[in-house]
C-alpha positions in Angstrom: 116.2 -35.3 106.1 117.7 -39.3 105.4 120.8 -38.0 107.3 119.6 -35.3 109.6 120.2 -35.9 113.0 116.7 -36.1 115.3 114.7 -38.8 117.2 111.4 -39.9 116.8 108.2 -42.0 117.8 106.8 -44.2 115.4 102.8 -43.7 115.3 101.7 -46.6 115.4 103.4 -50.0 117.0 102.2 -52.6 119.7 99.6 -51.8 122.7 101.7 -51.7 125.1 104.9 -50.5 123.6 106.8 -47.5 121.6 109.4 -47.6 119.2 111.7 -45.0 118.6 114.3 -44.5 116.7 117.5 -42.1 116.7 119.0 -41.2 113.5 122.4 -39.6 113.5 125.1 -41.9 111.4 127.9 -40.5 113.4 126.2 -42.2 116.6 125.8 -45.7 115.5 124.5 -47.7 118.1 123.2 -51.0 116.6 122.0 -49.8 113.8 123.6 -47.9 110.6 121.6 -44.9 111.2 121.9 -44.6 115.1 120.1 -46.6 117.4 115.9 -48.2 117.7 114.2 -49.5 121.0 111.3 -49.9 122.8 109.9 -48.6 126.1 106.8 -49.5 127.7 103.7 -47.3 127.3 100.0 -47.7 128.5 97.3 -48.1 126.0 96.1 -44.0 126.6 100.3 -43.3 125.2 99.9 -45.6 122.4 96.4 -45.1 121.7 97.2 -41.1 121.6 100.1 -42.1 119.4 97.9 -43.9 116.5 95.9 -40.5 116.2 98.9 -38.4 114.9 100.1 -37.5 111.2 103.4 -39.1 111.0 105.6 -36.1 109.5 109.2 -38.4 109.7 110.3 -41.0 107.5 112.0 -44.8 109.3 115.2 -44.1 108.9 115.4 -48.5 108.0 112.6 -48.5 105.4 112.0 -44.6 104.2 108.2 -45.2 104.9 106.3 -42.2 106.6 105.7 -43.8 110.2 107.4 -40.9 112.4 106.6 -37.9 114.8 109.4 -36.1 116.3 110.0 -36.4 120.1 112.8 -34.3 122.2 114.4 -35.4 125.5 115.3 -32.7 128.4 117.8 -33.1 131.3 117.0 -30.8 134.5 118.5 -30.8 137.7 115.5 -30.8 140.3 116.3 -31.5 144.2 119.3 -32.2 143.5 119.0 -34.8 141.4 118.9 -35.4 137.2 115.2 -35.7 135.8 114.5 -36.6 132.3 111.6 -35.8 130.3 110.2 -36.9 126.7 107.9 -34.8 124.6 106.7 -36.4 121.7 105.4 -33.7 119.7 101.4 -33.8 118.3 98.3 -32.9 119.3 97.3 -31.2 122.8 97.1 -34.4 125.1 99.0 -33.5 128.6 101.1 -30.6 126.8 100.4 -27.6 124.8 102.8 -29.3 122.2 102.0 -32.7 122.4 102.5 -35.7 125.3 105.2 -35.1 128.0 106.4 -38.2 130.1 108.4 -38.6 133.1 111.2 -41.4 132.2 112.7 -43.9 134.7 116.4 -44.3 134.2 115.5 -47.5 136.2 114.4 -48.7 132.6 117.6 -50.1 130.2 115.6 -49.1 127.3 115.2 -45.2 129.0 119.0 -45.4 129.8 119.7 -46.3 125.8 117.7 -43.4 125.0 119.2 -40.8 127.4 122.8 -42.3 125.9 122.2 -42.1 122.2 120.3 -38.6 122.9 123.7 -37.4 125.1 126.3 -38.8 122.1 124.5 -37.2 119.4 124.3 -34.2 121.2 120.2 -34.1 120.9 119.8 -34.0 124.8 118.1 -30.5 125.7 119.1 -28.9 128.8 115.7 -28.7 130.8 114.7 -24.7 131.8 113.6 -24.3 135.1 111.3 -26.9 137.1 110.1 -30.2 134.9 107.0 -29.7 133.4 104.3 -30.8 135.4 101.8 -32.5 133.2 98.8 -32.7 135.7 98.3 -29.0 135.3 97.1 -29.4 132.2 94.5 -31.4 132.9 95.1 -35.2 131.7 96.8 -37.8 133.3 98.1 -40.0 131.2 99.3 -43.2 133.6 95.3 -42.8 134.7 93.4 -41.4 131.9 91.2 -38.2 132.5 91.1 -36.0 135.5 88.0 -35.2 136.5 
């Protein structure tokens, strides 16, 4: 498990930040195990993360603190579009929480760079997932 390539999100961190680890010793980006960075998130997102059961250990400490996530790249309306799916109990996606990723953020670009370099970036099929179809808008809370 320790050397298994993966991306993982910490279930508890800060009120408006998520902490991710990218684990692939062959793709060292600032950490011997791979990489780590923080991403901005609202309280709806961090609140949901805090309710999840950790299934993965920290590559830094070995403590059980993380859940898996994947990143998919879509070619949509002539542009590259990225989404993150954090696996867990259904929130705005049947398999957990799906978040759009803004390439304007240097931290998002870092995550994307790691995903590409480690071979963990998935090719999105069809159109990007529309989380509003699941009845919950993570930007503003439950829809009426």
